[in-house]
C-alpha positions as CSV (number, residue, x, y, z in Angstrom):
1,M,31.7,76.9,148.9
2,T,33.8,76.7,152.0
3,V,33.1,75.0,155.4
4,T,32.4,78.4,156.9
5,E,29.7,79.1,154.3
6,I,28.2,75.7,154.9
7,A,28.1,76.3,158.6
8,K,26.4,79.7,158.1
9,L,23.7,78.3,155.8
10,A,23.0,75.4,158.2
11,G,23.1,77.7,161.3
12,V,25.7,75.6,163.0
13,S,29.3,75.9,164.1
14,I,32.2,75.1,161.8
15,G,33.1,72.2,164.2
16,T,29.7,70.6,163.6
17,V,30.2,70.7,159.8
18,D,33.6,69.2,160.3
19,R,32.2,66.3,162.3
20,V,29.7,65.6,159.6
21,I,32.3,65.8,156.8
22,H,34.7,63.4,158.7
23,N,31.9,61.3,160.1
24,R,33.0,61.6,163.7
25,G,31.6,62.9,166.9
26,R,27.9,63.3,167.9
27,V,25.6,65.2,165.6
28,S,21.8,65.1,165.7
29,E,20.2,63.3,162.7
30,E,18.3,66.4,161.7
31,T,21.4,68.6,161.7
32,R,23.4,65.9,159.8
33,K,20.8,65.7,157.1
34,K,20.6,69.4,156.8
35,I,24.4,69.7,156.4
36,E,24.6,66.8,154.0
37,T,21.9,68.4,151.8
38,I,23.8,71.7,151.6
39,I,27.0,69.8,150.7
40,E,25.2,67.8,148.0
41,E,23.4,70.8,146.5
42,S,26.5,73.0,146.5
43,G,28.8,70.4,145.0
44,Y,31.3,70.9,147.9
45,Q,34.2,68.5,147.9
46,P,36.3,68.2,151.1
47,N,40.1,68.0,150.5
48,A,41.6,64.7,149.4
49,L,42.9,63.6,152.8
50,A,39.5,64.3,154.4
51,R,37.7,62.2,151.7
52,H,40.2,59.4,152.2
53,L,39.8,59.4,156.0
54,K,36.0,59.3,155.6
55,M,36.0,56.5,153.1
56,K,38.7,54.5,154.9
57,K,40.1,53.3,151.6
58,S,43.5,51.8,150.9
59,Y,45.3,51.6,147.6
60,Q,47.5,48.6,146.7
61,I,49.5,49.1,143.5
62,G,50.8,46.1,141.6
63,V,54.1,46.6,139.8
64,L,54.9,44.2,136.9
65,I,58.6,44.6,135.9
66,P,61.6,42.4,135.0
67,G,63.6,41.1,137.9
68,I,64.8,44.1,140.0
69,N,68.4,42.9,140.1
70,S,68.6,42.4,136.4
71,E,69.9,44.8,133.7
72,G,72.5,46.4,136.0
73,G,70.0,47.2,138.7
74,Y,67.9,49.5,136.5
75,W,64.6,48.0,137.6
76,K,65.6,48.2,141.3
77,Y,66.1,52.0,141.0
78,L,62.6,52.3,139.4
79,F,60.9,50.0,141.9
80,D,62.6,51.6,144.9
81,S,61.4,55.0,143.7
82,I,57.8,53.8,143.5
83,E,58.0,52.4,147.0
84,Q,59.6,55.5,148.4
85,T,57.0,57.8,146.7
86,A,54.2,55.6,148.1
87,A,55.6,55.9,151.6
88,E,56.8,59.5,151.7
89,E,54.2,61.3,149.5
90,F,51.1,59.2,149.8
91,G,51.6,57.2,153.0
92,A,48.7,59.2,154.5
93,F,46.5,57.8,151.8
94,S,47.3,54.2,152.6
95,F,49.3,53.5,149.4
96,T,51.2,50.3,149.3
97,V,53.2,48.6,146.5
98,V,53.4,44.9,145.6
99,L,56.1,43.7,143.3
100,F,55.5,41.1,140.5
101,E,58.8,40.2,138.9
102,F,59.2,38.3,135.6
103,E,62.1,36.9,133.7
104,R,62.6,38.9,130.6
105,S,62.2,37.0,127.3
106,D,60.4,34.2,129.2
107,R,56.7,34.2,128.1
108,I,55.6,31.8,130.7
109,S,57.2,33.9,133.5
110,L,55.5,37.0,132.2
111,T,52.1,35.4,131.9
112,S,52.3,33.8,135.3
113,Q,53.2,37.1,137.0
114,F,50.6,39.0,135.0
115,N,47.9,36.6,136.1
116,R,49.0,36.7,139.7
117,M,48.8,40.5,139.6
118,I,45.4,40.9,138.1
119,N,44.0,38.2,140.5
120,S,45.4,40.1,143.5
121,D,43.6,42.8,145.5
122,C,45.4,45.6,143.8
123,S,43.6,48.9,143.0
124,A,45.8,49.6,139.9
125,Y,48.8,48.3,138.0
126,I,52.1,49.7,136.8
127,I,53.4,47.6,133.9
128,A,56.7,47.7,132.1
129,P,55.6,46.2,128.7
130,V,59.2,45.3,127.5
131,M,58.0,42.1,125.9
132,Q,55.8,44.0,123.4
133,E,53.9,41.2,121.6
134,E,53.3,39.1,124.7
135,A,52.1,42.1,126.7
136,M,49.6,43.0,123.9
137,V,48.3,39.5,123.9
138,L,47.8,39.5,127.6
139,L,46.1,42.9,127.6
140,S,43.7,41.9,124.8
141,D,42.9,38.4,126.0
142,I,42.2,39.2,129.6
143,R,39.8,41.9,130.5
144,I,41.4,44.2,133.0
145,S,38.9,46.0,135.2
146,K,41.5,48.1,137.1
147,P,43.4,51.1,135.7
148,Y,47.0,50.5,134.5
149,C,49.9,52.6,133.5
150,F,53.0,51.9,131.4
151,I,56.6,52.8,132.4
152,D,59.9,52.6,130.6
153,T,58.3,51.8,127.2
154,A,55.0,52.4,125.4
155,I,52.9,50.0,123.2
156,P,51.2,51.7,120.3
157,G,47.5,50.8,120.0
158,T,46.9,50.3,123.7
159,N,45.0,52.5,126.1
160,P,46.8,52.8,129.5
161,L,45.7,55.4,132.0
162,C,49.1,57.1,131.4
163,T,52.5,56.3,130.0
164,V,55.8,57.5,131.5
165,T,58.8,57.1,129.2
166,Q,61.3,58.8,127.1
167,D,60.6,59.4,123.4
168,P,62.7,56.4,122.2
169,Y,63.2,57.6,118.7
170,K,64.5,61.0,119.8
171,A,66.7,59.3,122.3
172,G,68.2,57.1,119.6
173,Y,68.6,60.0,117.3
174,L,70.4,61.9,120.0
175,A,72.6,58.9,120.7
176,G,73.6,58.8,117.1
177,R,74.6,62.5,117.3
178,M,76.6,62.0,120.5
179,T,78.3,58.9,119.0
180,E,79.5,60.9,116.0
181,L,80.5,63.8,118.2
182,T,82.7,61.6,120.4
183,A,84.2,59.6,117.6
184,R,87.9,60.0,116.9
185,E,87.9,58.6,113.3
186,K,85.6,58.4,110.3
187,G,84.1,55.0,109.5
188,I,81.1,52.8,110.2
189,F,78.8,53.4,113.2
190,A,76.9,50.5,114.8
191,V,74.0,50.2,117.2
192,L,73.7,47.1,119.3
193,N,70.1,46.1,120.1
194,P,69.5,43.1,122.5
195,Y,66.0,41.8,122.5
196,H,65.6,42.7,118.8
197,R,62.0,43.6,118.0
198,E,60.9,42.5,121.5
199,A,60.8,45.9,123.1
200,Y,59.3,48.9,121.2
201,N,61.6,51.4,122.9
202,L,64.8,49.6,122.0
203,S,63.8,49.2,118.4
204,E,62.8,52.9,118.2
205,R,66.2,53.9,119.7
206,S,67.9,51.8,117.0
207,R,65.9,53.4,114.3
208,G,66.5,56.9,115.6
209,F,70.3,56.1,115.8
210,C,70.5,55.0,112.2
211,D,68.3,57.9,111.0
212,W,70.8,60.4,112.4
213,F,73.5,59.0,110.1
214,K,71.5,59.2,106.9
215,G,73.6,61.2,104.5
216,R,76.5,61.4,107.0
217,A,78.0,57.9,107.4
218,E,77.1,54.3,107.2
219,A,75.1,53.0,110.2
220,I,74.2,49.4,110.8
221,T,72.2,47.6,113.4
222,I,73.5,44.4,115.1
223,T,71.3,42.3,117.3
224,A,71.8,40.0,120.3
225,H,69.4,37.4,121.7
226,N,69.4,39.1,125.0
227,D,71.6,41.5,127.1
228,S,73.8,38.8,128.7
229,K,77.6,39.3,128.4
230,K,77.9,36.1,126.3
231,C,75.2,37.1,123.8
232,M,76.5,40.6,123.4
233,Y,80.1,39.5,123.0
234,E,79.0,37.1,120.3
235,A,77.2,39.9,118.4
236,L,80.2,42.2,118.8
237,S,82.6,39.5,117.6
238,T,80.5,39.0,114.5
239,L,80.5,42.8,113.9
240,F,84.3,43.0,114.1
241,G,84.7,40.0,111.9
242,Q,82.8,41.7,109.2
243,Y,84.0,45.3,109.5
244,E,87.4,46.9,110.2
245,N,86.7,50.6,110.2
246,I,84.3,50.9,113.1
247,A,84.2,54.4,114.4
248,G,81.6,54.1,117.1
249,I,79.1,51.7,118.8
250,C,76.0,52.6,120.7
251,T,74.2,50.0,123.0
252,V,70.5,50.8,123.4
253,C,70.1,49.1,126.8
254,S,71.6,49.5,130.3
255,E,74.3,46.9,129.7
256,T,76.5,49.3,127.8
257,H,79.4,48.3,130.0
258,Y,79.6,44.9,128.3
259,T,80.3,46.7,125.0
260,A,82.9,48.9,126.7
261,D,84.5,45.8,128.2
262,F,84.7,44.1,124.8
263,I,86.3,47.2,123.2
264,Q,88.8,47.5,126.0
265,E,89.8,43.8,125.8
266,R,90.5,44.3,122.1
267,Q,92.5,47.4,122.9
268,N,90.4,49.5,120.5
269,K,89.1,52.1,122.9
270,D,91.5,54.8,121.6
271,R,89.8,54.8,118.2
272,I,86.2,53.7,118.9
273,A,83.5,55.8,120.6
274,V,81.2,53.9,123.0
275,T,77.8,55.4,123.9
276,G,74.7,53.9,125.5
277,F,71.9,54.3,128.0
278,D,71.3,54.5,131.8
279,L,73.5,55.5,134.7
280,V,73.4,52.2,136.4
281,A,76.4,51.6,138.7
282,E,78.8,49.8,136.2
283,N,78.0,52.2,133.4
284,K,78.6,55.2,135.6
285,K,81.9,53.7,136.8
286,Q,83.1,53.2,133.2
287,L,82.0,56.6,132.1
288,G,84.1,58.1,134.9
289,E,87.1,56.0,133.8
290,G,86.7,57.0,130.1
291,M,85.7,53.5,128.9
292,I,82.3,54.9,127.9
293,D,82.1,58.3,126.2
294,C,78.5,59.2,126.7
295,L,75.3,58.0,128.4
296,I,71.8,59.1,127.9
297,S,69.8,58.8,131.2
298,Q,66.1,58.2,131.5
299,K,66.1,58.5,135.3
300,P,64.1,55.5,136.4
301,E,63.6,57.1,139.9
302,E,61.8,60.0,138.2
303,Q,59.6,57.6,136.2
304,G,58.6,55.9,139.4
305,R,57.7,59.1,141.1
306,L,55.7,60.5,138.2
307,V,53.7,57.3,137.5
308,L,52.6,57.1,141.1
309,Q,51.6,60.7,141.1
310,Q,49.3,60.1,138.2
311,L,47.7,57.1,139.9
312,Y,47.1,59.3,143.0
313,R,45.4,61.9,140.8
314,H,43.1,59.2,139.3
315,L,42.4,57.1,142.4
316,V,42.2,59.7,145.2
317,L,41.5,63.1,143.5
318,E,39.4,61.5,140.8
319,E,41.0,63.9,138.3
320,N,42.1,63.2,134.7
321,T,45.7,62.0,134.3
322,I,48.3,63.2,131.9
323,K,48.2,60.5,129.2
324,D,51.7,60.8,128.0
325,L,54.5,62.0,130.3
326,K,57.9,62.3,128.6
327,I,61.1,62.0,130.5
328,P,63.8,64.5,129.3
329,L,66.8,63.3,127.4
330,Y,69.6,63.7,130.0
331,I,73.1,63.6,128.6
332,Y,76.1,62.6,130.7
333,L,79.7,62.8,129.9
334,K,82.7,62.3,132.1
335,E,82.8,66.1,132.7
336,N,79.3,66.4,134.2
337,L,79.1,63.0,135.9
338,D,79.3,64.4,139.4
339,Q,76.1,66.4,138.9
340,Y,74.1,63.2,139.4
341,S,74.8,60.7,142.2
342,K,72.7,57.7,141.2
343,E,70.2,56.2,138.8
């Protein structure tokens, strides 16, 4: 039913119906009740902005992610996108964003920021559950009354409103394929996984990488305590101390440039393929210089936009969300780098 049809049934002008819907202007009590009865019986729903203006609601979204300046700036790209989407697409609906940063691999930091977030006035939460076990404990021990979404990585066995991420196994499988494709020699292929077993998506990328090489070549997984240059160099030094015929190395996080630096310093770039993830600034620079052969992008700015759109559907439109939104597997080589300006 339209506003015009409501006005006709009530025997009033469209302007009078509009004043009742938006709760503004002078309308007699008798006329107001008549129009409201027609609206209720017909199931009429005014558009989203009209409902928002009438209810005078605001929506504060809490974002729980690792420090935005960590991991090559990956998280800053994601958070900036959430903020930009809130302002540009949903500013009329009073969407605001509050950042809760935690230090990755620090359980106390994650717990503290998680508790700060759920005790705030937020209407919903966006969570990057990169510390899988700790996040599961927090989600199970503390009853969350507000809707929450996952970004960057999923956690099996949980029930978020929606999850926005790449398929990590397929991403790793593709990374294996691209590493073999860009390799100059035959030999052993290695995948470097910082935060071993801590993050579901990184472990799945590693598994997918190794599965690509089944029946093709030997593939091994090496781990580092975290993604710092020191820890990754130590892991790579151990690798090179054990194997001589390394044909390619894939790093499953955004710090691929550390691996490229290590290979360059050993003067092995001419024979070892280097692949990895995310077009953060340093990775992009090294891809353009030929130090990195291939990057798989998961476009954090697209993740930020999509997750906020789903929250808008839930909070404002009161519609069902898409439970599982998969980010495409974007492949970047030196030859197509200019097609994408930033991540």
